[in-house]
N, C-alpha and C positions, 0 to 999 in steps of 0.2 A: 674585434670586439675581444671583451675580457674572457678568457678561458673559463674562469669561474662562473661567469654569467651564463655561458653557453652550454657548459656541461652540468651545472648543477641548479641555478636559479630558475632559469626558464623551464627545464623539464619538470622540476618540482611545481612550479607555478602552473604549469600545463596540467599536471596531474590533479592538483587541488581544485582548479578551476573546471576541469572535465567532470569531476565528481559532483561538485556543487551544481553546475548546469544540468547535469543528468538527473540529480534530485529534483531539481525545479521543474525542468521540461519533461522528465521521464521518457526521453527519446534519445538513445546513444548515437544514432545517426545524425540527428540534428547537431548535436554537441560536436561530433567529429567535422561536420561540414562548416560550422561556425569557426571552429578552431582553425581549420585550413584557410578560410577566407581571411580571418584577422591576420595569420602570419603570412599569407601571400602578400597582403597589402604591405605589411611591415617590410618584407623583403624586397619588394619593388620600390618602396620608399627610399629604403637605403641603397638600392641599386647594386648589390653585389650578387654574382651568380652562384657563389658557394653557399648563400643563404637558402637557395631552393632546396638544396639536399636537407639542410636543417628543418625546413618547412614541412617536408615529407616525413622526417623522422619524429618531429613533434606532433604531426596529425596523426601518425600511428600510435604514438604514446597516448595521445587523448583518446583515440579510439578504444585502445586496451583498457585504459582507466574507466571510461564511461561504460564500456560493455561489462567489466567487472563489477561496477557499481550496481548496474541493472540487474545482473545475475544475482548478487547479494541480497539486493532488495526483494527480488521474486522469491528467492529461497527462503528469506526471513518471513515473508508473507504466507508462503505455504506451511512453514513450521508452526506460525502462530495459528493459522486455520486448522491444522492437524490437532495442535494442543487444545484449542477449544472444543473441537468435536469429540476428543478423548475425554476431556473433563465433563462434557455434556453426557456422554455415554456412560461413564463412571457413575455420575450422579443418579442417572435414570436406573442403572442396574442395581445401585445400592439401596435405593428407597423406592416405594411405590409412589408414583406421581399422580394417581387418580384417587379420588375419594367419593364413594357413593352416598347418597343421602336420600332416604324415603321419607315422604311427608303424607300423613294423614290429618285431614282437617275437616271440621264442621262449620258451615256458614250459617249464621243466623241472621234474620233481618234486621236491619237497622238502616239509618238514613244514608249510609255511604254504599249499601248494596242494591238500593232501590227496590227493596221488598223482595230480593231474590233469596232463595233457601236452598239448601242442599248440602253435599259433601264432594270432595275431589281428592283424588290420590295421584301423586305424581313421583317422579324419580328425577334427581338432579345428579349429574356427574360433574365433579368439579376437577379441573386439571391445573396442576401448578406449573 
């Protein structure tokens, strides 16, 4: 095989495909097993024993790329969650998020109250 293909193109393609598959499947072990299976089939199809060493190297490279992609995804998710929590805490601390409203009313009889009369008093708390 061409050295440029073995040492540059296939490792780069392995890294890119591992990252893409990890983003889709969200499982770095499944990506590693898939990469191992594909490269193993190709190695046996070409029939060269030296390719088995490359299969192990490319599989390890796919594992590292998929694991790092998973780690970055989880770290990014945690940072977004912390940022949203911090924004919510800052907004709640900077302004009062409740408003009390007291109501006094007198009800007079009419057709919609079916002849009932009286008054009521209530309190309503509104949260933003």
